[in-house]
PyMOL CGO cylinders between C-alpha atoms (Angstrom):
from pymol import cmd
from pymol.cgo import CYLINDER

trace = [
    CYLINDER, 133.70, 73.65, 136.64, 131.53, 74.92, 133.79, 0.3, 1, 1, 1, 1, 1, 1,
    CYLINDER, 131.53, 74.92, 133.79, 130.84, 72.68, 130.83, 0.3, 1, 1, 1, 1, 1, 1,
    CYLINDER, 130.84, 72.68, 130.83, 131.07, 74.63, 127.56, 0.3, 1, 1, 1, 1, 1, 1,
    CYLINDER, 131.07, 74.63, 127.56, 128.67, 73.56, 124.84, 0.3, 1, 1, 1, 1, 1, 1,
    CYLINDER, 128.67, 73.56, 124.84, 130.85, 73.29, 121.70, 0.3, 1, 1, 1, 1, 1, 1,
    CYLINDER, 130.85, 73.29, 121.70, 128.04, 74.12, 119.27, 0.3, 1, 1, 1, 1, 1, 1,
    CYLINDER, 128.04, 74.12, 119.27, 128.35, 77.58, 117.67, 0.3, 1, 1, 1, 1, 1, 1,
    CYLINDER, 128.35, 77.58, 117.67, 126.28, 80.14, 119.53, 0.3, 1, 1, 1, 1, 1, 1,
    CYLINDER, 126.28, 80.14, 119.53, 125.32, 83.63, 118.40, 0.3, 1, 1, 1, 1, 1, 1,
    CYLINDER, 125.32, 83.63, 118.40, 124.23, 86.71, 120.31, 0.3, 1, 1, 1, 1, 1, 1,
    CYLINDER, 124.23, 86.71, 120.31, 122.16, 89.63, 119.02, 0.3, 1, 1, 1, 1, 1, 1,
    CYLINDER, 122.16, 89.63, 119.02, 121.89, 92.90, 120.93, 0.3, 1, 1, 1, 1, 1, 1,
    CYLINDER, 121.89, 92.90, 120.93, 119.37, 95.70, 120.66, 0.3, 1, 1, 1, 1, 1, 1,
    CYLINDER, 119.37, 95.70, 120.66, 121.02, 98.49, 122.70, 0.3, 1, 1, 1, 1, 1, 1,
    CYLINDER, 121.02, 98.49, 122.70, 119.33, 100.93, 125.00, 0.3, 1, 1, 1, 1, 1, 1,
    CYLINDER, 119.33, 100.93, 125.00, 117.41, 100.88, 128.24, 0.3, 1, 1, 1, 1, 1, 1,
    CYLINDER, 117.41, 100.88, 128.24, 114.46, 99.19, 126.53, 0.3, 1, 1, 1, 1, 1, 1,
    CYLINDER, 114.46, 99.19, 126.53, 116.70, 96.86, 124.54, 0.3, 1, 1, 1, 1, 1, 1,
    CYLINDER, 116.70, 96.86, 124.54, 117.42, 93.18, 124.86, 0.3, 1, 1, 1, 1, 1, 1,
    CYLINDER, 117.42, 93.18, 124.86, 120.00, 90.49, 124.27, 0.3, 1, 1, 1, 1, 1, 1,
    CYLINDER, 120.00, 90.49, 124.27, 119.27, 87.23, 122.45, 0.3, 1, 1, 1, 1, 1, 1,
    CYLINDER, 119.27, 87.23, 122.45, 121.44, 84.12, 122.57, 0.3, 1, 1, 1, 1, 1, 1,
    CYLINDER, 121.44, 84.12, 122.57, 120.78, 81.60, 119.82, 0.3, 1, 1, 1, 1, 1, 1,
    CYLINDER, 120.78, 81.60, 119.82, 122.23, 78.15, 119.21, 0.3, 1, 1, 1, 1, 1, 1,
    CYLINDER, 122.23, 78.15, 119.21, 120.98, 76.78, 115.87, 0.3, 1, 1, 1, 1, 1, 1,
    CYLINDER, 120.98, 76.78, 115.87, 122.03, 73.16, 116.55, 0.3, 1, 1, 1, 1, 1, 1,
    CYLINDER, 122.03, 73.16, 116.55, 119.29, 72.66, 119.13, 0.3, 1, 1, 1, 1, 1, 1,
    CYLINDER, 119.29, 72.66, 119.13, 117.21, 75.76, 118.28, 0.3, 1, 1, 1, 1, 1, 1,
    CYLINDER, 117.21, 75.76, 118.28, 117.84, 77.19, 121.73, 0.3, 1, 1, 1, 1, 1, 1,
    CYLINDER, 117.84, 77.19, 121.73, 116.79, 80.86, 121.90, 0.3, 1, 1, 1, 1, 1, 1,
    CYLINDER, 116.79, 80.86, 121.90, 116.98, 82.86, 125.10, 0.3, 1, 1, 1, 1, 1, 1,
    CYLINDER, 116.98, 82.86, 125.10, 116.02, 86.53, 125.16, 0.3, 1, 1, 1, 1, 1, 1,
    CYLINDER, 116.02, 86.53, 125.16, 116.58, 88.81, 128.14, 0.3, 1, 1, 1, 1, 1, 1,
    CYLINDER, 116.58, 88.81, 128.14, 115.84, 92.47, 128.66, 0.3, 1, 1, 1, 1, 1, 1,
    CYLINDER, 115.84, 92.47, 128.66, 118.83, 94.76, 129.04, 0.3, 1, 1, 1, 1, 1, 1,
    CYLINDER, 118.83, 94.76, 129.04, 119.33, 94.82, 132.80, 0.3, 1, 1, 1, 1, 1, 1,
    CYLINDER, 119.33, 94.82, 132.80, 118.55, 98.17, 134.39, 0.3, 1, 1, 1, 1, 1, 1,
    CYLINDER, 118.55, 98.17, 134.39, 118.24, 99.68, 137.83, 0.3, 1, 1, 1, 1, 1, 1,
    CYLINDER, 118.24, 99.68, 137.83, 117.20, 103.03, 139.25, 0.3, 1, 1, 1, 1, 1, 1,
    CYLINDER, 117.20, 103.03, 139.25, 119.65, 105.72, 140.35, 0.3, 1, 1, 1, 1, 1, 1,
    CYLINDER, 119.65, 105.72, 140.35, 118.19, 108.90, 141.89, 0.3, 1, 1, 1, 1, 1, 1,
    CYLINDER, 118.19, 108.90, 141.89, 114.83, 108.25, 140.25, 0.3, 1, 1, 1, 1, 1, 1,
    CYLINDER, 114.83, 108.25, 140.25, 116.27, 107.58, 136.76, 0.3, 1, 1, 1, 1, 1, 1,
    CYLINDER, 116.27, 107.58, 136.76, 116.47, 104.21, 135.04, 0.3, 1, 1, 1, 1, 1, 1,
    CYLINDER, 116.47, 104.21, 135.04, 120.04, 103.32, 134.08, 0.3, 1, 1, 1, 1, 1, 1,
    CYLINDER, 120.04, 103.32, 134.08, 121.77, 100.31, 132.57, 0.3, 1, 1, 1, 1, 1, 1,
    CYLINDER, 121.77, 100.31, 132.57, 122.97, 97.89, 135.26, 0.3, 1, 1, 1, 1, 1, 1,
    CYLINDER, 122.97, 97.89, 135.26, 126.57, 97.39, 134.13, 0.3, 1, 1, 1, 1, 1, 1,
    CYLINDER, 126.57, 97.39, 134.13, 127.33, 94.78, 136.78, 0.3, 1, 1, 1, 1, 1, 1,
    CYLINDER, 127.33, 94.78, 136.78, 124.34, 92.61, 135.84, 0.3, 1, 1, 1, 1, 1, 1,
    CYLINDER, 124.34, 92.61, 135.84, 125.00, 93.07, 132.11, 0.3, 1, 1, 1, 1, 1, 1,
    CYLINDER, 125.00, 93.07, 132.11, 128.61, 91.95, 132.58, 0.3, 1, 1, 1, 1, 1, 1,
    CYLINDER, 128.61, 91.95, 132.58, 127.49, 88.98, 134.68, 0.3, 1, 1, 1, 1, 1, 1,
    CYLINDER, 127.49, 88.98, 134.68, 125.00, 87.87, 132.01, 0.3, 1, 1, 1, 1, 1, 1,
    CYLINDER, 125.00, 87.87, 132.01, 127.51, 88.07, 129.17, 0.3, 1, 1, 1, 1, 1, 1,
    CYLINDER, 127.51, 88.07, 129.17, 130.32, 86.40, 131.15, 0.3, 1, 1, 1, 1, 1, 1,
    CYLINDER, 130.32, 86.40, 131.15, 127.88, 83.69, 132.20, 0.3, 1, 1, 1, 1, 1, 1,
    CYLINDER, 127.88, 83.69, 132.20, 126.88, 82.94, 128.62, 0.3, 1, 1, 1, 1, 1, 1,
    CYLINDER, 126.88, 82.94, 128.62, 130.51, 83.03, 127.47, 0.3, 1, 1, 1, 1, 1, 1,
    CYLINDER, 130.51, 83.03, 127.47, 131.40, 80.55, 130.22, 0.3, 1, 1, 1, 1, 1, 1,
    CYLINDER, 131.40, 80.55, 130.22, 129.00, 77.87, 129.01, 0.3, 1, 1, 1, 1, 1, 1,
    CYLINDER, 129.00, 77.87, 129.01, 128.63, 78.57, 125.28, 0.3, 1, 1, 1, 1, 1, 1,
    CYLINDER, 128.63, 78.57, 125.28, 130.87, 78.67, 122.25, 0.3, 1, 1, 1, 1, 1, 1,
    CYLINDER, 130.87, 78.67, 122.25, 129.96, 82.24, 121.28, 0.3, 1, 1, 1, 1, 1, 1,
    CYLINDER, 129.96, 82.24, 121.28, 131.30, 82.76, 117.77, 0.3, 1, 1, 1, 1, 1, 1,
    CYLINDER, 131.30, 82.76, 117.77, 129.68, 86.12, 117.05, 0.3, 1, 1, 1, 1, 1, 1,
    CYLINDER, 129.68, 86.12, 117.05, 127.96, 88.96, 118.87, 0.3, 1, 1, 1, 1, 1, 1,
    CYLINDER, 127.96, 88.96, 118.87, 126.08, 91.38, 116.61, 0.3, 1, 1, 1, 1, 1, 1,
    CYLINDER, 126.08, 91.38, 116.61, 125.16, 94.75, 118.07, 0.3, 1, 1, 1, 1, 1, 1,
    CYLINDER, 125.16, 94.75, 118.07, 122.87, 97.24, 116.38, 0.3, 1, 1, 1, 1, 1, 1,
    CYLINDER, 122.87, 97.24, 116.38, 125.00, 100.27, 115.49, 0.3, 1, 1, 1, 1, 1, 1,
    CYLINDER, 125.00, 100.27, 115.49, 122.73, 103.07, 116.65, 0.3, 1, 1, 1, 1, 1, 1,
    CYLINDER, 122.73, 103.07, 116.65, 122.81, 106.84, 116.69, 0.3, 1, 1, 1, 1, 1, 1,
    CYLINDER, 122.81, 106.84, 116.69, 120.72, 109.69, 117.98, 0.3, 1, 1, 1, 1, 1, 1,
    CYLINDER, 120.72, 109.69, 117.98, 117.09, 109.65, 116.91, 0.3, 1, 1, 1, 1, 1, 1,
    CYLINDER, 117.09, 109.65, 116.91, 115.23, 112.75, 115.73, 0.3, 1, 1, 1, 1, 1, 1,
    CYLINDER, 115.23, 112.75, 115.73, 113.16, 114.30, 118.47, 0.3, 1, 1, 1, 1, 1, 1,
    CYLINDER, 113.16, 114.30, 118.47, 115.20, 112.86, 121.34, 0.3, 1, 1, 1, 1, 1, 1,
    CYLINDER, 115.20, 112.86, 121.34, 116.09, 115.20, 124.17, 0.3, 1, 1, 1, 1, 1, 1,
    CYLINDER, 116.09, 115.20, 124.17, 119.78, 115.81, 124.92, 0.3, 1, 1, 1, 1, 1, 1,
    CYLINDER, 119.78, 115.81, 124.92, 119.39, 113.79, 128.15, 0.3, 1, 1, 1, 1, 1, 1,
    CYLINDER, 119.39, 113.79, 128.15, 117.70, 110.98, 126.25, 0.3, 1, 1, 1, 1, 1, 1,
    CYLINDER, 117.70, 110.98, 126.25, 120.43, 110.95, 123.60, 0.3, 1, 1, 1, 1, 1, 1,
    CYLINDER, 120.43, 110.95, 123.60, 123.13, 110.82, 126.25, 0.3, 1, 1, 1, 1, 1, 1,
    CYLINDER, 123.13, 110.82, 126.25, 121.45, 107.96, 128.14, 0.3, 1, 1, 1, 1, 1, 1,
    CYLINDER, 121.45, 107.96, 128.14, 120.92, 106.01, 124.90, 0.3, 1, 1, 1, 1, 1, 1,
    CYLINDER, 120.92, 106.01, 124.90, 124.50, 106.57, 123.75, 0.3, 1, 1, 1, 1, 1, 1,
    CYLINDER, 124.50, 106.57, 123.75, 125.85, 105.61, 127.15, 0.3, 1, 1, 1, 1, 1, 1,
    CYLINDER, 125.85, 105.61, 127.15, 123.84, 102.37, 127.16, 0.3, 1, 1, 1, 1, 1, 1,
    CYLINDER, 123.84, 102.37, 127.16, 124.98, 101.49, 123.62, 0.3, 1, 1, 1, 1, 1, 1,
    CYLINDER, 124.98, 101.49, 123.62, 128.63, 102.20, 124.42, 0.3, 1, 1, 1, 1, 1, 1,
    CYLINDER, 128.63, 102.20, 124.42, 128.48, 100.35, 127.72, 0.3, 1, 1, 1, 1, 1, 1,
    CYLINDER, 128.48, 100.35, 127.72, 127.07, 97.29, 125.96, 0.3, 1, 1, 1, 1, 1, 1,
    CYLINDER, 127.07, 97.29, 125.96, 129.91, 97.32, 123.43, 0.3, 1, 1, 1, 1, 1, 1,
    CYLINDER, 129.91, 97.32, 123.43, 132.46, 97.80, 126.23, 0.3, 1, 1, 1, 1, 1, 1,
    CYLINDER, 132.46, 97.80, 126.23, 131.15, 94.83, 128.19, 0.3, 1, 1, 1, 1, 1, 1,
    CYLINDER, 131.15, 94.83, 128.19, 131.26, 92.62, 125.08, 0.3, 1, 1, 1, 1, 1, 1,
    CYLINDER, 131.26, 92.62, 125.08, 134.81, 93.75, 124.28, 0.3, 1, 1, 1, 1, 1, 1,
    CYLINDER, 134.81, 93.75, 124.28, 135.83, 93.21, 127.90, 0.3, 1, 1, 1, 1, 1, 1,
    CYLINDER, 135.83, 93.21, 127.90, 134.55, 89.63, 127.67, 0.3, 1, 1, 1, 1, 1, 1,
    CYLINDER, 134.55, 89.63, 127.67, 136.78, 89.24, 124.59, 0.3, 1, 1, 1, 1, 1, 1,
    CYLINDER, 136.78, 89.24, 124.59, 133.92, 88.12, 122.36, 0.3, 1, 1, 1, 1, 1, 1,
    CYLINDER, 133.92, 88.12, 122.36, 133.99, 88.66, 118.59, 0.3, 1, 1, 1, 1, 1, 1,
    CYLINDER, 133.99, 88.66, 118.59, 131.70, 91.62, 117.88, 0.3, 1, 1, 1, 1, 1, 1,
    CYLINDER, 131.70, 91.62, 117.88, 130.21, 93.06, 114.73, 0.3, 1, 1, 1, 1, 1, 1,
    CYLINDER, 130.21, 93.06, 114.73, 128.12, 96.21, 114.39, 0.3, 1, 1, 1, 1, 1, 1,
    CYLINDER, 128.12, 96.21, 114.39, 125.20, 96.40, 111.98, 0.3, 1, 1, 1, 1, 1, 1,
    CYLINDER, 125.20, 96.40, 111.98, 123.18, 99.50, 111.15, 0.3, 1, 1, 1, 1, 1, 1,
    CYLINDER, 123.18, 99.50, 111.15, 119.39, 99.20, 111.43, 0.3, 1, 1, 1, 1, 1, 1,
    CYLINDER, 119.39, 99.20, 111.43, 118.90, 99.77, 107.69, 0.3, 1, 1, 1, 1, 1, 1,
    CYLINDER, 118.90, 99.77, 107.69, 120.90, 96.62, 106.87, 0.3, 1, 1, 1, 1, 1, 1,
    CYLINDER, 120.90, 96.62, 106.87, 119.26, 94.10, 109.19, 0.3, 1, 1, 1, 1, 1, 1,
    CYLINDER, 119.26, 94.10, 109.19, 115.77, 95.54, 108.69, 0.3, 1, 1, 1, 1, 1, 1,
    CYLINDER, 115.77, 95.54, 108.69, 116.11, 95.27, 104.90, 0.3, 1, 1, 1, 1, 1, 1,
    CYLINDER, 116.11, 95.27, 104.90, 116.70, 91.51, 105.27, 0.3, 1, 1, 1, 1, 1, 1,
    CYLINDER, 116.70, 91.51, 105.27, 113.26, 91.17, 106.90, 0.3, 1, 1, 1, 1, 1, 1,
    CYLINDER, 113.26, 91.17, 106.90, 111.45, 93.78, 104.80, 0.3, 1, 1, 1, 1, 1, 1,
    CYLINDER, 111.45, 93.78, 104.80, 110.97, 96.16, 107.72, 0.3, 1, 1, 1, 1, 1, 1,
    CYLINDER, 110.97, 96.16, 107.72, 110.96, 99.82, 106.65, 0.3, 1, 1, 1, 1, 1, 1,
    CYLINDER, 110.96, 99.82, 106.65, 113.08, 102.22, 108.69, 0.3, 1, 1, 1, 1, 1, 1,
    CYLINDER, 113.08, 102.22, 108.69, 111.61, 104.72, 111.12, 0.3, 1, 1, 1, 1, 1, 1,
    CYLINDER, 111.61, 104.72, 111.12, 110.36, 104.67, 114.66, 0.3, 1, 1, 1, 1, 1, 1,
    CYLINDER, 110.36, 104.67, 114.66, 106.78, 104.27, 113.43, 0.3, 1, 1, 1, 1, 1, 1,
    CYLINDER, 106.78, 104.27, 113.43, 107.67, 100.83, 112.01, 0.3, 1, 1, 1, 1, 1, 1,
    CYLINDER, 107.67, 100.83, 112.01, 109.24, 99.31, 115.17, 0.3, 1, 1, 1, 1, 1, 1,
    CYLINDER, 109.24, 99.31, 115.17, 106.09, 97.29, 115.79, 0.3, 1, 1, 1, 1, 1, 1,
    CYLINDER, 106.09, 97.29, 115.79, 106.60, 95.37, 112.53, 0.3, 1, 1, 1, 1, 1, 1,
    CYLINDER, 106.60, 95.37, 112.53, 109.56, 93.52, 114.06, 0.3, 1, 1, 1, 1, 1, 1,
    CYLINDER, 109.56, 93.52, 114.06, 107.17, 91.76, 116.46, 0.3, 1, 1, 1, 1, 1, 1,
    CYLINDER, 107.17, 91.76, 116.46, 105.81, 89.82, 113.47, 0.3, 1, 1, 1, 1, 1, 1,
    CYLINDER, 105.81, 89.82, 113.47, 109.21, 88.47, 112.37, 0.3, 1, 1, 1, 1, 1, 1,
    CYLINDER, 109.21, 88.47, 112.37, 110.94, 86.38, 115.10, 0.3, 1, 1, 1, 1, 1, 1,
    CYLINDER, 110.94, 86.38, 115.10, 109.37, 83.14, 113.91, 0.3, 1, 1, 1, 1, 1, 1,
    CYLINDER, 109.37, 83.14, 113.91, 111.91, 83.38, 111.06, 0.3, 1, 1, 1, 1, 1, 1,
    CYLINDER, 111.91, 83.38, 111.06, 114.73, 82.63, 113.54, 0.3, 1, 1, 1, 1, 1, 1,
    CYLINDER, 114.73, 82.63, 113.54, 113.47, 79.12, 114.14, 0.3, 1, 1, 1, 1, 1, 1,
    CYLINDER, 113.47, 79.12, 114.14, 110.20, 77.33, 113.47, 0.3, 1, 1, 1, 1, 1, 1,
    CYLINDER, 110.20, 77.33, 113.47, 109.48, 76.68, 117.14, 0.3, 1, 1, 1, 1, 1, 1,
    CYLINDER, 109.48, 76.68, 117.14, 110.03, 80.31, 118.16, 0.3, 1, 1, 1, 1, 1, 1,
    CYLINDER, 110.03, 80.31, 118.16, 107.21, 82.77, 118.06, 0.3, 1, 1, 1, 1, 1, 1,
    CYLINDER, 107.21, 82.77, 118.06, 107.46, 86.35, 119.19, 0.3, 1, 1, 1, 1, 1, 1,
    CYLINDER, 107.46, 86.35, 119.19, 109.14, 86.51, 122.63, 0.3, 1, 1, 1, 1, 1, 1,
    CYLINDER, 109.14, 86.51, 122.63, 106.76, 89.29, 123.59, 0.3, 1, 1, 1, 1, 1, 1,
    CYLINDER, 106.76, 89.29, 123.59, 103.28, 90.43, 122.94, 0.3, 1, 1, 1, 1, 1, 1,
    CYLINDER, 103.28, 90.43, 122.94, 103.47, 94.03, 124.16, 0.3, 1, 1, 1, 1, 1, 1,
    CYLINDER, 103.47, 94.03, 124.16, 104.36, 96.84, 121.77, 0.3, 1, 1, 1, 1, 1, 1,
    CYLINDER, 104.36, 96.84, 121.77, 106.80, 98.36, 124.26, 0.3, 1, 1, 1, 1, 1, 1,
    CYLINDER, 106.80, 98.36, 124.26, 108.91, 95.16, 124.22, 0.3, 1, 1, 1, 1, 1, 1,
    CYLINDER, 108.91, 95.16, 124.22, 110.22, 95.62, 120.68, 0.3, 1, 1, 1, 1, 1, 1,
    CYLINDER, 110.22, 95.62, 120.68, 113.79, 95.10, 121.92, 0.3, 1, 1, 1, 1, 1, 1,
    CYLINDER, 113.79, 95.10, 121.92, 112.95, 91.48, 122.73, 0.3, 1, 1, 1, 1, 1, 1,
    CYLINDER, 112.95, 91.48, 122.73, 111.88, 90.83, 119.17, 0.3, 1, 1, 1, 1, 1, 1,
    CYLINDER, 111.88, 90.83, 119.17, 114.59, 92.87, 117.47, 0.3, 1, 1, 1, 1, 1, 1,
    CYLINDER, 114.59, 92.87, 117.47, 117.57, 91.30, 119.31, 0.3, 1, 1, 1, 1, 1, 1,
    CYLINDER, 117.57, 91.30, 119.31, 117.23, 87.87, 117.61, 0.3, 1, 1, 1, 1, 1, 1,
    CYLINDER, 117.23, 87.87, 117.61, 116.69, 89.54, 114.24, 0.3, 1, 1, 1, 1, 1, 1,
    CYLINDER, 116.69, 89.54, 114.24, 119.77, 91.73, 114.61, 0.3, 1, 1, 1, 1, 1, 1,
    CYLINDER, 119.77, 91.73, 114.61, 121.99, 88.67, 115.05, 0.3, 1, 1, 1, 1, 1, 1,
    CYLINDER, 121.99, 88.67, 115.05, 120.36, 86.55, 112.40, 0.3, 1, 1, 1, 1, 1, 1,
]
cmd.load_cgo(trace, "trace")
């Protein structure tokens, strides 16, 4: 039998194959960030829907998740049609898994959450988010150091 922590818990999601999910419980400053689970199919990286569902159901089973905030994304200039499809599929699959777990979900466009932190829009400014996660809680520094891991730093900001 799982014990559910009654403290309000929040989840932030940066969609996409390079995205991440952050679960945050302010009462004890618990912050857990995981990469969006992926696997390879015929040489192409794809979202691992089974693992994603398992992660979200697992969190929901032990936490009082009161809100899941997902970045409301669209196609990015310069993306190939295949890249746009894969990105859209990953974003939609994430929302479907959250809805299937019957968790309260809100969508937020990048311009809104980035404005809160003073991060200008545009792909060229993604690295600026790596400087912001300490805002989430004083004991949390950036959950990554590599530029390519921007999803790990954006997921907690998206929720917050």
